[in-house]
C-alpha positions in Angstrom: -15.9 -13.4 -12.3 -18.9 -11.4 -10.9 -21.9 -10.6 -13.0 -20.6 -7.1 -13.9 -17.3 -8.6 -15.1 -15.1 -7.8 -12.0 -12.6 -10.4 -10.9 -14.0 -11.9 -7.7 -11.7 -11.6 -4.7 -10.6 -14.9 -3.3 -10.4 -15.8 0.4 -7.4 -13.9 1.9 -6.2 -17.1 3.6 -6.0 -18.9 0.2 -4.5 -16.0 -1.7 -2.0 -14.9 1.0 0.9 -15.6 -1.3 1.7 -19.0 0.0 0.5 -22.3 -1.6 -1.9 -24.5 0.3 0.0 -27.6 1.3 -1.2 -30.8 3.0 1.0 -31.7 5.9 1.8 -35.4 6.4 3.7 -36.5 9.5 6.9 -34.6 10.0 7.1 -33.7 6.3 5.0 -32.0 3.7 3.3 -33.8 0.9 5.1 -32.9 -2.3 2.6 -32.8 -5.2 4.2 -30.7 -8.0 7.8 -29.8 -8.7 9.4 -27.7 -11.4 13.0 -28.6 -12.3 14.9 -25.9 -14.1 17.9 -27.9 -15.2 19.6 -28.3 -18.6 21.5 -31.5 -17.9 19.3 -34.5 -18.9 21.1 -36.9 -16.6 20.6 -34.7 -13.6 17.0 -34.3 -14.5 16.5 -38.1 -14.6 18.4 -38.6 -11.3 16.5 -35.9 -9.4 13.2 -36.9 -10.8 13.8 -40.5 -9.8 14.6 -39.5 -6.2 11.5 -37.3 -6.0 9.3 -40.2 -7.3 10.9 -42.6 -4.8 9.6 -40.5 -1.9 6.5 -39.1 -3.6 5.2 -41.6 -6.3 2.2 -39.4 -7.3 4.2 -36.1 -7.6 3.9 -34.2 -10.9 7.4 -33.3 -12.1 8.0 -30.8 -14.9 11.4 -29.8 -16.2 12.7 -26.9 -18.3 16.3 -26.4 -19.6 16.5 -22.6 -19.4 15.6 -20.0 -16.8 13.4 -18.1 -19.4 11.4 -21.3 -20.1 11.1 -22.0 -16.4 9.7 -18.6 -15.6 7.3 -18.8 -18.5 5.9 -22.1 -17.1 5.6 -20.7 -13.6 3.6 -17.8 -14.8 1.0 -20.1 -16.5 1.1 -23.1 -14.1 2.2 -22.3 -10.6 4.1 -25.3 -9.1 4.3 -26.2 -5.4 8.1 -25.9 -5.3 11.0 -25.0 -7.7 14.4 -26.6 -7.9 16.8 -24.5 -10.0 20.3 -25.2 -11.2 22.9 -22.4 -11.2 24.5 -23.3 -14.4 21.9 -22.7 -17.1 22.5 -21.7 -20.7 20.8 -18.3 -20.2 21.9 -17.6 -16.6 24.5 -18.6 -14.0 25.4 -18.2 -10.4 23.3 -16.7 -7.6 22.0 -14.1 -10.1 19.9 -16.9 -11.5 18.0 -17.1 -8.2 17.7 -13.3 -7.9 16.1 -13.1 -11.4 13.8 -16.0 -10.6 12.7 -14.5 -7.2 11.9 -11.1 -8.8 9.3 -12.8 -10.9 8.2 -15.7 -8.6 7.3 -14.4 -5.2 4.7 -17.1 -4.1 6.7 -20.3 -4.6 9.6 -21.7 -2.5 12.9 -22.1 -4.4 15.7 -24.6 -3.8 19.0 -23.7 -5.5 21.0 -26.6 -6.8 24.7 -25.9 -6.4 28.0 -27.7 -7.1 29.6 -27.6 -3.7 28.3 -25.2 -1.0 30.3 -22.1 -2.0 27.2 -20.5 -3.5 24.7 -21.7 -0.9 24.6 -18.6 1.4 24.7 -16.3 -1.6 21.7 -18.1 -3.1 19.7 -17.8 0.1 20.5 -14.1 0.3 19.4 -13.8 -3.4 16.0 -15.3 -2.5 16.3 -19.1 -2.3 14.7 -20.9 0.6 17.3 -23.6 0.7 20.1 -25.1 -1.4 21.0 -28.7 -2.4 24.6 -29.6 -3.2 24.4 -31.8 -6.3 27.2 -33.9 -4.9 24.7 -35.0 -2.2 22.4 -36.5 -4.8 24.0 -39.9 -4.3 23.0 -39.8 -0.7 19.7 -41.5 -0.1 16.9 -39.2 1.1 18.9 -36.0 0.4 16.3 -34.7 -2.1 13.4 -35.8 0.1 15.0 -34.1 3.2 15.6 -30.9 1.3 12.1 -30.7 -0.1 10.5 -31.6 3.2 12.4 -29.0 5.3 11.9 -26.3 2.6 8.2 -26.8 2.5 7.9 -27.1 6.3 9.7 -23.7 6.8 7.6 -22.2 4.0 4.3 -23.4 5.5 5.3 -22.2 9.0 6.2 -18.8 7.6 2.8 -18.8 5.9 1.1 -19.4 9.2 3.1 -16.6 10.8 2.3 -14.3 7.9 -1.4 -15.0 8.2 -1.3 -14.4 12.0 0.5 -11.1 11.5 -1.3 -9.8 8.4 -4.9 -11.0 8.7 -7.6 -10.1 11.2 -8.7 -13.2 13.2 -12.4 -12.3 13.2 -12.9 -11.1 9.6 -9.9 -12.6 7.7 -9.3 -9.2 6.1 -5.9 -7.5 6.2 -5.0 -5.8 9.5 -4.4 -2.1 9.6 -0.6 -2.6 9.7 -0.6 -5.0 6.8 -2.7 -2.5 4.7 -0.3 0.3 5.5 2.6 -1.9 4.3 0.8 -2.9 1.1 -0.3 0.7 0.4 3.4 1.5 -0.3 3.5 -1.1 -3.1 0.2 0.0 -4.5 1.3 3.7 -4.4 4.6 2.9 -6.2 2.8 1.1 -9.0 0.1 3.8 -9.3 2.8 6.5 -9.4 4.5 4.8 -12.4 1.2 4.7 -14.2 0.3 8.3 -13.2 -2.9 6.9 -11.6 -5.0 8.2 -8.7 -5.0 6.6 -5.3 -8.3 6.4 -3.6 -9.4 5.4 0.0 -12.8 4.3 1.0 -13.6 4.3 4.7 -16.6 2.4 5.9 -18.3 2.5 9.3 -21.2 0.4 10.4 -24.4 2.3 11.3 -25.7 1.9 14.9 -23.3 -1.0 15.5 -22.9 -0.2 19.2 -26.6 -0.8 19.7 -26.2 -4.4 18.4 -23.5 -5.1 21.0 -25.5 -3.4 23.8 -28.8 -5.2 22.9 -27.7 -8.6 21.8 -24.2 -9.1 23.0 -20.8 -9.3 21.5 -21.4 -12.6 19.8 -24.1 -11.0 17.7 -21.7 -8.1 17.0 -19.0 -10.4 15.8 -21.5 -12.1 13.5 -22.3 -8.8 12.0 -18.7 -7.8 11.5 -17.9 -11.1 9.8 -20.9 -10.9 7.5 -20.2 -7.2 6.6 -16.4 -7.8 6.1 -17.2 -10.5 3.5 -19.8 -8.3 1.7 -17.4 -5.3 1.7 -14.5 -7.4 0.4 -16.5 -8.8 -2.5 -17.0 -5.3 -3.9 -13.4 -4.9 -4.8 -10.8 -6.3 -7.2 -8.1 -8.7 -6.4 -5.5 -6.0 -6.7 -7.2 -3.7 -4.2 -6.1 -3.5 -0.6 -9.1 -4.3 1.8 -8.7 -4.2 5.5 -10.3 -4.0 8.9 -9.1 -0.7 10.1 -10.3 -1.2 13.7 -13.6 -1.9 15.5 -16.4 -1.5 13.0 -14.3 0.5 10.6 -13.1 -0.9 7.2 -10.7 0.6 4.6 -10.3 -0.2 1.0 -7.3 1.3 -1.0 -7.5 1.4 -4.8 -5.5 2.7 -7.8 -7.7 4.3 -10.4 -7.1 5.6 -13.8 -9.8 8.3 -13.4 -11.7 9.8 -10.5 -15.0 8.9 -12.2 -14.1 5.2 -11.6 -14.9 5.6 -7.9 -18.6 6.5 -8.4 -19.8 3.0 -9.4 -17.9 1.4 -6.5 -19.5 3.7 -4.0 -22.9 3.1 -5.6 -22.4 -0.7 -5.1 -21.4 -0.2 -1.5 -24.5 1.8 -0.8 -26.6 -1.3 -1.7 -24.7 -3.6 0.7 -26.8 -4.8 3.7 -26.2 -7.4 6.3 -29.1 -9.2 8.0 -29.0 -10.3 11.6 -31.5 -12.7 13.2 -31.8 -11.8 16.8 -32.4 -14.4 19.6 -36.1 -13.5 19.6 -36.2 -14.2 15.8 -36.3 -10.5 14.7 -34.6 -9.6 11.4 -32.3 -6.6 11.6 -30.7 -5.1 8.5 -27.4 -3.4 9.0 -25.9 -0.8 6.7 -22.7 1.3 6.7 -21.8 4.9 6.0 -18.9 5.7 3.6 -16.4 8.4 3.1 -13.8 8.6 0.3 -10.8 10.6 -0.8 -8.7 10.6 -4.0 -5.4 12.2 -5.0 -2.8 11.8 -7.7 -0.3 9.1 -6.8 2.6 11.3 -8.0 2.0 13.4 -4.8 2.9 10.3 -2.7 0.3 11.1 -0.1 0.6 9.5 3.3 -2.1 6.9 4.0 -3.2 8.4 7.3 -3.8 11.8 5.5 -6.0 10.1 2.9 -8.0 8.2 5.7 -8.3 11.5 7.6 -9.7 13.2 4.5 -12.1 10.3 3.9 -13.2 10.4 7.5 -14.5 14.0 7.2 -16.9 12.8 4.5 -17.8 9.7 6.5 -18.8 11.9 9.5 -20.9 14.0 7.3 -22.6 10.9 5.8 -23.5 9.8 9.3 -24.9 13.2 10.2 -27.0 13.0 7.0 -28.7 9.8 8.1 -32.5 10.1 8.7 -33.3 11.1 12.3 -29.8 12.5 13.1 -29.6 16.1 14.3 -27.1 17.9 12.0 -26.4 20.7 14.5 -23.9 23.3 13.4 -21.3 20.9 12.0 -19.5 22.2 8.9 -19.7 20.2 5.6 -16.5 19.0 4.1 -15.0 21.3 1.5 -17.1 24.3 2.6 -16.1 27.6 4.2 -14.7 27.6 7.8 -13.4 30.0 10.4 -9.7 29.6 9.6 -9.7 32.7 7.4 -7.0 32.9 4.8 -4.6 30.0 5.4 -0.9 30.6 5.4 1.5 28.6 3.3 5.3 28.6 4.0 7.6 27.8 1.1 11.2 26.9 2.0 13.1 27.0 -1.2 16.7 28.3 -1.9 16.7 28.2 -5.7 15.5 31.7 -6.9 14.1 30.4 -10.2 12.2 27.5 -8.5 10.9 29.9 -5.9 9.7 32.3 -8.7 8.0 29.5 -10.6 6.3 28.3 -7.4 5.1 31.8 -6.6 3.7 32.3 -10.1 2.0 28.9 -10.0 0.4 29.8 -6.6 -0.7 33.2 -7.9 -2.5 31.4 -10.8 -4.1 28.8 -8.5 -7.8 29.6 -7.7 -7.3 29.4 -4.0 -7.4 32.1 -1.4 -4.0 31.6 0.3 -1.2 33.8 1.9 2.3 32.5 0.9 5.6 33.3 2.6 8.9 32.4 1.1 12.2 31.8 2.9 15.4 30.4 1.4 16.9 28.5 4.4 15.5 26.1 7.0 17.1 28.3 9.7 14.9 31.2 8.7 11.8 29.0 8.7 12.6 27.7 12.1 13.1 31.2 13.5 9.6 32.2 12.2 8.0 29.1 13.8 9.9 29.5 17.1 8.6 33.1 17.1 5.1 31.8 17.1 4.1 32.2 13.5 1.5 29.6 12.3 1.3 28.0 8.9 -1.4 25.7 7.7 0.8 24.1 5.0 4.5 23.9 4.3 6.2 23.3 0.9 9.8 22.2 1.6 12.7 21.8 -0.7 15.1 18.9 0.2 18.4 20.4 -1.1 18.7 23.4 1.2 22.0 25.0 2.3 22.8 24.8 6.0 20.2 22.6 7.7 19.1 20.0 5.1 15.4 19.7 4.3 15.2 16.2 5.9 16.6 17.5 9.2 14.2 20.4 9.3 11.3 18.0 8.6 12.5 15.8 11.5 12.6 18.8 13.8 9.1 19.8 12.7 7.7 16.3 13.5 9.5 16.3 16.9 7.8 19.6 17.9 4.4 18.8 19.3 2.7 22.0 17.9 3.8 21.1 14.3 3.3 17.4 14.4 0.1 17.5 12.3 1.1 20.4 10.0 1.0 19.0 6.4 4.4 19.2 4.8 4.8 18.6 1.0 8.3 18.0 -0.3 9.3 20.0 -3.4 12.3 18.5 -5.2 13.9 18.5 -8.6 14.6 14.8 -8.3 12.1 12.1 -9.1 14.2 9.4 -7.6 12.3 6.9 -5.3 15.1 7.3 -2.7 14.1 10.9 -2.2 10.5 10.0 -1.8 11.4 7.3 0.7 13.6 9.6 2.7 10.9 12.2 2.8 8.3 9.7 4.0 10.7 8.4 6.7 11.2 11.9 7.9 7.4 12.5 8.1 6.4 14.2 4.9 2.7 14.4 4.0 3.2 14.4 0.2 5.9 14.4 -2.4 5.9 16.6 -5.5 8.5 16.7 -8.3 9.2 20.2 -9.4 8.4 20.7 -13.1 10.1 22.9 -15.6 6.7 23.8 -17.0 4.8 26.5 -15.1 1.5 24.9 -16.2 2.5 21.5 -14.8 3.6 23.0 -11.6 0.3 24.9 -11.3 -1.7 21.7 -11.9 0.3 19.8 -9.2 -0.1 22.7 -6.7 -3.8 23.0 -7.5 -4.3 19.3 -6.7 -2.2 19.6 -3.5 -4.2 22.6 -2.3 -7.5 20.9 -3.3 -6.5 17.9 -1.2 -5.5 19.9 1.8 -8.6 22.1 1.3 -10.5 19.0 2.4 -7.9 17.7 4.9 -7.0 20.9 6.8 -10.2 22.8 5.9 -8.7 25.5 3.7 -11.2 27.7 2.0 -12.4 26.6 -1.4 -11.6 28.2 -4.8 -13.7 31.3 -4.2 -12.2 34.6 -3.1 -9.0 36.5 -3.9 -5.9 34.9 -5.4 -2.8 34.1 -3.5 -0.9 36.9 -1.7 2.8 36.1 -2.1 5.7 37.6 -0.2 9.3 36.8 0.6 12.9 37.6 -0.2 13.0 35.1 -3.1 10.6 37.2 -5.1 12.1 40.7 -4.7 13.5 40.7 -8.2 
């Protein structure tokens, strides 16, 4: 624990999800095994075979799946051997249940015959051992050795693929993948997701003056200091070059302030070849939004980048010029929003919610994707599109794919409006290129709050005007009644 009570982050290599194992010769040293087996005679036989090959191995056994899982959660073993015929579970479903809970430990399924072997591997086992082979000398040793060797090699590949060689932080691709898991958990808890983007100040001058070895030294030192400011559950990565990104799930937006305050105090000292001490700092930008919007990570990073650029311009000695500040007025005028919604009641509610939002926007409604496409093909420009998925004619997903394939609309934010909260809909929208995902609410107030947050987020992202000025102007055939 740190002095302020935060759980200290461990080395990413150690906490990568794979147990550290000492390799010996062609095999792996087996140090701790959990047997989930209810037959006492099988427990004795398997334990004796393990001790024959590994005299110092610690062997624990539990007779039920529930008791085995309980032990794993409190004392993580190196490897698990699990029977398929337990009092509280049977068949390959046993392995599936075990793997859902135990993700960081290799599992060997113990079968009677090999008819369930492939099914167990598909369910999450790393290997299987036919109990009929227990009478064969070295069968247990061979199974444990090969399972751990494959597991360790996979761990090495995972580290190479997911961790940056220089800083040992997650790579950008790995962070994008883990963001999906964090977003899903935050959505269930109705939390915020936050992104902090860091960029080292005057880093290029270090490379230019003292060489890339000195630059690498600074990057390693800063990466370690940056990583230590966050919790174990946060996603911390090297985004590229001298940029770093942290992704967090927060219960309240106010929780971000103390983290940013800590980061402002982070300094890295470099001793130059001529014995000068140089202190390196970083500039930061951040963005937050409700997880239920399912925002794309690149949109969050882009929003954070606007504040990062302003922070760099505000450094002492930097000419501010005429650059606009994030969230302020700009030259876009009244931004236009296109709502593609075929349900008249949903369109009416959306229009009323937009009219009550404190944003100066011009809204156009159409009830079919074909009509929206005609308007776009005719050269009409929209700064934000709200799109229903269940449209007649061209489905919402196909329209979205067309939008993303057209160069001029590639960066236009598209928020999905749907009456379903199913994860499959959100996944399909993401795959098609949606920027955010909103579940339509029966409550006008709830819909207004969601739209308010959506507009607030894109007010920063696409530079829409702030909440001053006239209310929304709404038009379209869906509102003629």
